[in-house]
C-alpha positions in Angstrom: -74.8 72.8 176.8 -73.0 75.8 175.3 -70.5 75.6 178.1 -69.8 71.9 177.4 -69.4 72.7 173.6 -66.9 75.5 174.4 -64.9 73.2 176.6 -64.9 70.5 173.9 -63.8 73.0 171.3 -61.0 74.1 173.6 -59.8 70.5 174.2 -59.9 69.8 170.4 -58.0 73.1 169.8 -55.4 72.3 172.4 -54.9 68.8 171.0 -54.4 70.2 167.5 -51.9 72.9 168.8 -50.1 70.2 170.9 -49.8 68.0 167.8 -48.5 70.8 165.7 -46.0 71.8 168.4 -44.9 68.2 168.7 -44.2 68.0 165.0 -42.4 71.3 165.1 -40.3 70.1 168.1 -39.4 66.9 166.3 -38.6 68.8 163.1 -36.4 71.1 165.1 -34.7 68.4 167.1 -34.0 66.2 164.1 -32.0 69.0 162.5 -29.6 69.3 165.4 -26.3 67.6 164.4 -26.0 65.7 167.7 -29.5 64.3 167.3 -28.8 63.3 163.7 -25.6 61.6 164.9 -27.7 59.6 167.4 -30.2 58.7 164.6 -27.3 57.5 162.4 -25.8 55.5 165.2 -29.1 53.9 166.0 -29.7 53.0 162.4 -26.3 51.4 161.9 -26.5 49.5 165.2 -29.9 48.2 164.3 -28.9 47.0 160.9 -25.6 45.5 162.2 -27.4 43.6 165.0 -29.9 42.3 162.5 -27.3 41.2 159.8 -24.3 40.5 162.0 -22.1 42.4 159.6 -20.2 45.7 159.7 -22.2 48.8 159.0 -20.9 52.3 159.0 -22.5 55.7 158.4 -20.2 58.7 158.8 -22.8 61.5 158.6 -26.5 62.1 158.1 -28.1 65.5 157.6 -31.9 65.7 157.7 -33.7 68.9 156.8 -37.2 68.1 157.7 -39.5 67.4 156.0 -37.9 66.9 152.5 -34.1 66.7 152.4 -31.8 63.9 153.5 -28.1 63.7 153.0 -26.1 60.6 153.8 -22.3 60.4 153.7 -19.9 57.5 154.1 -22.4 54.6 154.0 -20.7 51.2 154.2 -22.2 47.8 154.4 -20.2 44.5 154.1 -21.4 41.0 153.2 -21.0 37.8 155.2 -17.6 37.2 153.6 -16.5 40.7 155.0 -16.2 42.1 151.4 -17.8 45.4 150.5 -21.4 45.0 149.4 -22.3 48.7 149.3 -20.4 51.9 149.7 -21.8 55.4 149.0 -19.7 58.5 149.5 -22.6 60.8 149.3 -26.3 60.3 148.7 -28.7 63.3 148.7 -32.5 63.0 148.3 -34.9 65.9 148.1 -38.6 64.7 148.3 -41.9 66.4 147.7 -43.3 65.5 151.2 -46.9 66.5 150.6 -47.1 64.0 147.6 -46.7 61.1 150.0 -50.3 61.7 151.2 -51.5 61.2 147.6 -49.7 57.8 147.1 -47.0 59.5 145.2 -43.2 59.4 145.7 -41.9 62.5 143.9 -38.2 63.1 144.0 -37.3 66.7 143.4 -33.6 65.8 143.1 -31.4 62.8 143.8 -27.6 62.8 143.8 -25.3 59.8 144.3 -21.5 60.3 144.3 -18.5 58.0 144.7 -20.5 54.8 145.1 -19.6 51.1 144.8 -21.9 48.1 144.5 -20.5 44.6 144.6 -23.0 41.7 143.9 -21.9 38.2 143.4 -22.5 34.5 143.9 -20.2 31.5 143.6 -20.5 28.7 141.1 -21.7 26.3 143.9 -24.3 28.6 145.5 -27.5 29.9 143.9 -27.8 32.7 146.6 -26.3 36.1 146.0 -24.2 37.8 148.6 -27.0 40.2 149.5 -29.4 37.4 150.4 -28.5 37.7 154.1 -30.3 41.1 154.1 -33.5 39.5 152.9 -33.2 36.8 155.5 -32.4 39.2 158.4 -35.4 41.4 157.7 -37.8 38.7 156.6 -39.9 39.0 159.8 -40.2 42.7 159.6 -41.1 42.7 155.9 -44.0 40.3 156.4 -47.2 42.1 156.0 -50.8 41.3 156.6 -53.1 40.9 153.7 -54.5 44.3 153.0 -55.9 46.2 150.1 -52.8 47.4 148.2 -52.5 51.0 147.3 -51.4 52.1 143.9 -48.3 54.3 144.0 -46.8 56.4 141.3 -43.2 57.5 141.2 -41.6 60.6 139.7 -38.2 62.3 139.6 -37.4 65.8 138.4 -33.6 65.4 138.4 -31.3 62.5 139.2 -27.5 62.5 138.9 -24.9 59.8 139.3 -21.2 60.6 139.5 -18.3 58.1 139.8 -20.3 55.0 140.3 -18.8 51.5 140.1 -20.8 48.3 139.7 -19.4 44.8 139.8 -21.9 42.0 139.2 -20.2 38.5 139.2 -22.7 35.7 138.8 -20.4 32.6 138.5 -23.4 30.3 139.1 -25.3 31.8 136.2 -22.2 32.4 134.0 -22.5 36.2 133.8 -20.2 39.1 134.7 -21.0 42.8 134.5 -18.6 45.6 135.2 -19.9 49.2 135.0 -18.0 52.4 135.7 -20.4 55.4 135.5 -18.6 58.7 135.2 -21.6 60.9 134.7 -25.2 60.0 134.4 -28.3 62.3 134.6 -32.0 61.7 134.4 -34.6 64.4 134.1 -38.4 64.3 134.2 -39.0 60.6 135.1 -42.5 59.2 135.9 -43.5 55.7 136.6 -47.1 54.5 136.9 -47.3 51.0 138.3 -51.0 50.5 137.7 -50.9 51.6 134.1 -47.5 50.0 133.5 -46.1 53.2 132.0 -42.7 54.8 132.2 -42.0 58.3 130.9 -38.6 60.0 130.7 -37.7 63.4 129.4 -33.9 63.1 129.2 -31.2 60.5 129.8 -27.5 61.5 129.5 -24.4 59.3 130.0 -20.9 60.3 129.3 -17.3 58.9 129.6 -18.6 55.6 131.1 -17.6 52.0 130.7 -19.9 49.0 130.5 -18.6 45.4 130.0 -20.8 42.4 129.9 -19.5 38.8 129.7 -21.4 35.5 129.8 -20.9 31.8 129.3 -23.1 29.5 127.3 -24.1 27.1 130.1 -26.1 24.0 128.9 -27.1 22.8 132.3 -30.3 22.4 134.4 -29.4 24.9 137.1 -30.1 28.0 134.9 -32.9 26.6 132.8 -34.7 25.0 135.8 -35.8 28.4 137.1 -38.0 28.9 134.0 -39.5 25.4 134.1 -43.2 25.5 134.8 -43.4 29.3 134.6 -45.8 30.4 131.8 -44.6 33.1 129.5 -46.5 36.3 130.1 -46.9 39.2 127.8 -45.6 42.5 129.2 -47.9 45.5 128.9 -45.3 48.0 130.0 -44.8 51.0 127.8 -41.7 53.2 127.9 -41.2 56.7 126.3 -38.0 58.7 126.3 -37.9 62.1 124.6 -34.2 62.4 124.4 -31.2 60.1 124.9 -27.7 61.6 124.9 -24.6 59.4 125.2 -21.1 60.8 124.8 -17.8 59.0 124.5 -18.7 55.8 126.3 -17.3 52.3 126.1 -19.3 49.1 125.5 -18.1 45.5 125.5 -19.9 42.2 125.1 -18.2 38.8 125.2 -19.3 35.2 125.2 -16.4 33.9 127.3 -16.4 30.3 126.3 -16.7 30.9 122.5 -13.6 31.4 120.4 -13.2 34.8 118.9 -12.8 35.8 115.2 -9.7 38.0 114.5 -9.8 41.0 112.2 -13.5 40.7 111.4 -16.9 41.5 112.9 -17.6 39.1 115.8 -21.1 39.2 117.3 -19.9 37.2 120.2 -16.9 39.4 121.0 -17.1 43.2 120.5 -15.6 46.2 122.1 -16.7 49.6 121.1 -15.0 52.8 122.1 -16.2 56.4 121.8 -19.8 55.4 121.6 -21.9 58.5 121.0 -25.6 58.5 120.5 -28.3 61.2 120.2 -31.8 59.7 119.9 -35.2 61.3 120.3 -38.8 60.1 120.6 -38.2 56.6 121.8 -41.3 54.5 122.3 -41.2 50.8 123.4 -44.0 48.3 124.0 -44.5 44.6 123.3 -46.4 45.6 120.1 -44.4 48.5 118.8 -41.0 50.1 118.9 -39.9 53.4 117.3 -37.0 55.8 117.7 -35.4 58.6 115.7 -31.6 58.3 115.7 -30.0 61.6 114.9 -26.4 60.8 115.6 -24.4 57.6 116.3 -20.7 56.9 116.0 -18.3 54.3 117.5 -15.0 52.5 116.9 -14.6 48.8 117.5 -11.6 46.7 118.7 -10.4 46.3 115.0 -10.6 50.1 114.4 -13.7 49.6 112.2 -15.1 53.1 112.4 -18.8 54.0 112.2 -18.6 57.7 111.6 -22.3 58.4 111.0 -25.6 56.7 111.5 -29.0 58.3 111.3 -32.4 56.6 111.0 -36.1 57.0 111.7 -36.9 53.4 112.8 -40.1 51.7 113.7 -41.2 48.1 114.1 -44.5 46.5 114.9 -46.1 43.1 114.6 -46.5 43.4 110.8 -43.7 45.8 109.5 -40.3 47.2 109.9 -39.7 50.8 108.7 -36.3 52.5 108.5 -36.4 55.8 106.7 -33.8 58.5 106.2 -31.0 56.0 106.7 -27.6 57.7 106.4 -24.7 55.4 107.3 -21.0 56.1 106.9 -17.9 54.2 107.7 -14.3 55.1 106.8 -14.8 53.6 103.4 -18.5 53.2 102.7 -21.8 55.1 102.8 -25.5 54.4 102.6 -28.4 56.8 101.9 -31.6 54.8 101.6 -35.1 54.1 102.8 -36.4 50.6 103.6 -39.8 49.2 104.5 -40.6 45.5 105.1 -44.1 44.2 105.5 -45.1 40.7 106.6 -48.1 38.8 108.1 -46.3 38.2 111.4 -42.8 37.8 112.8 -43.6 34.3 114.0 -44.4 33.1 110.4 -41.9 35.3 108.6 -39.5 32.5 107.7 -42.2 30.1 106.5 -43.9 32.8 104.4 -40.9 34.8 103.3 -42.1 34.8 99.6 -45.0 37.0 100.6 -42.9 39.5 102.4 -43.3 43.0 100.8 -40.2 45.1 100.2 -39.9 48.8 99.5 -36.3 49.9 99.1 -35.3 53.3 97.8 -31.5 53.3 97.4 -30.7 56.9 96.8 -26.9 56.6 97.0 -25.2 53.4 98.2 -21.4 53.1 98.0 -19.8 50.0 99.5 -16.1 49.1 99.5 -15.1 45.4 99.4 -13.1 45.6 102.5 -16.2 46.6 104.5 -18.2 43.7 103.0 -15.3 41.3 103.9 -15.3 42.6 107.5 -18.8 41.2 108.0 -18.5 38.2 105.6 -14.8 37.1 105.6 -15.6 33.9 103.6 -16.3 36.0 100.5 -12.5 36.5 100.2 -12.5 33.1 98.5 -14.2 34.7 95.5 -11.9 36.4 93.0 -13.9 39.7 92.9 -13.5 40.2 96.7 -9.8 39.5 96.8 -9.3 43.1 95.9 -10.5 44.9 99.0 -10.2 48.3 97.4 -13.0 47.8 94.8 -16.0 50.1 95.5 -19.5 49.2 94.3 -22.2 51.9 94.0 -26.0 51.2 93.8 -29.0 53.4 93.2 -32.7 52.7 92.3 -35.9 51.4 93.7 -37.1 47.9 94.5 -40.7 47.2 95.5 -43.2 44.4 95.8 -43.5 41.0 97.4 -40.5 38.6 97.1 -42.6 36.4 94.8 -43.5 39.4 92.6 -40.8 42.0 92.8 -40.1 45.0 90.6 -37.1 47.2 90.1 -37.0 50.8 88.6 -33.9 52.6 87.5 -31.5 50.2 89.1 -28.0 51.3 88.4 -24.9 49.5 89.6 -21.2 50.6 89.1 -18.2 48.6 90.2 -14.6 47.9 89.4 -12.8 50.0 86.8 -15.6 50.4 84.2 -18.3 47.9 84.9 -21.9 49.1 85.1 -25.4 47.7 85.0 -28.6 49.7 84.3 -32.1 48.1 84.1 -35.7 47.9 85.1 -37.0 44.4 86.0 -39.9 42.2 87.1 -39.2 38.9 88.8 -42.1 36.5 89.6 -41.7 33.3 91.7 -38.7 34.0 94.0 -37.1 32.6 96.1 -36.9 29.6 93.8 -34.6 30.7 91.0 -35.1 27.6 88.9 -38.9 28.2 88.4 -39.0 32.0 88.7 -39.8 34.1 85.7 -37.5 37.0 84.8 -38.4 40.1 82.7 -35.5 42.5 81.9 -36.8 44.8 79.1 -33.9 47.2 78.9 -30.8 45.7 80.5 -27.6 47.5 79.7 -24.2 46.1 80.8 -20.8 47.7 80.2 -17.5 46.2 81.3 -14.0 45.4 80.0 -10.9 43.2 80.1 -9.6 44.3 83.6 -12.9 43.8 85.4 -13.7 40.5 83.7 -10.3 39.1 84.6 -10.9 40.3 88.2 -14.2 38.5 88.4 -13.3 35.3 86.5 -9.8 34.9 87.9 -8.0 31.7 87.0 -11.1 30.1 85.6 -10.7 32.3 82.5 -8.7 30.4 79.8 -5.5 32.1 78.9 -6.2 31.4 75.2 -9.2 33.8 75.2 -8.4 37.5 74.5 -10.9 39.8 76.2 -11.8 43.2 74.5 -10.7 46.3 76.4 -14.3 47.5 76.5 -17.6 45.7 76.1 -21.2 47.1 75.9 -24.3 45.0 75.8 -28.0 45.7 75.4 -30.2 42.8 76.5 -33.9 42.1 76.5 -34.7 38.9 78.5 -38.1 37.3 79.3 -38.6 33.9 80.6 -37.3 31.3 83.0 -33.7 30.0 83.5 -34.4 27.0 81.2 -37.0 28.5 78.9 -36.6 32.1 77.7 -36.6 34.5 74.8 -33.8 37.1 74.6 -32.4 39.7 72.3 -28.8 40.8 72.6 -26.8 43.5 70.9 -23.1 43.8 71.7 -20.2 46.0 70.6 -16.7 46.2 71.9 -13.2 47.5 71.1 -13.0 44.5 68.7 -16.1 45.6 66.9 -19.9 44.9 66.9 
């Protein structure tokens, strides 16, 4: 019996040694350039035979068990146009993690790549669909218990990447030129629906998105009968760093607006963003924007934007807001509270506002850029006028309070007051209480505001000062007014 046991152990030992030697032999052979060339030739021939398209692979370098380098990968579509080209792709894997249902990429580099995806206006299939068809038999799997995989990447880098997505059937076109992109510390858990990223960086890249508003059944039919499902995915990003990028968005079949902000046609240059602690889910979004600046197609320049922003089902908070353009600036905090986003419009009178306007300075030209129709009013015809605002506003819209509200505009016009307004948004029935309203103005500003509606027979004092106490409604009120001017009291 002992002899049989020894023989059995020897057999087992030789099997293990043979298996190890076989693995070592394969690992050694696969690193020989000639063998690797054979592997590349076999792979390209297999794909070409399956797809009936041209496939090329200039070089493959495998360093068993974790590193693979591919150079000169080319794949064309059925129209003999380039579908994929990759100058160089290098992947370094943590091989041992594969046994733990983990795909962990130590590093990934992709250089000089081009991806061309399209479909015509008469065909709902994309130009890559032939790949799915060709490998449909080999991709069919028996029903088995699925394993839960997690994905991770320590470092990923993209250099000189071009993407062309032309969906004529769906009315969408995307062009992306990625000069430099890097990703660090990425982790994806499919079971928990969680994505975690340490750092995303993008520089000197160009993204252009164009679409058409298509009112037809071919795009909407896809969604018919598909119930809307709530996503439980959560995304966290510790740091986002964008430098000197270009971003364009266009609705192609909608006329543009010249020399004014156009939400359907914008083109931003020198887009720079530094943001930290981004969190996104279906219930909550928050991010700290430390730096943002950009210049649009009309040379409207956002020179500074900072904010600690958060939004959930019942509130929007934007604190430490600091915004600057060439002509205007904002330093303020804002909090909005509501019962729900779905009922916000119907219950807007119950929305709670907390606004702390520390220092707001707005030039008329900036207001006109976003609301050009205001140019019809006399006050806004002078784009150089600057209005400053400070003070606090709080409460629900139907019971709102103001403290130390101070407004300056024009040459010498100012307004200072506290107030309580009950009953908004209906001005006709709302009750107004201004216990200490002080207004100062003068001839030049009144003429600017009134314009041609001011009779020429009326002579306006050079300076006017008023102290007003007002309590009541628009058609029923009590007021006290004291006024003095350059004409007298």
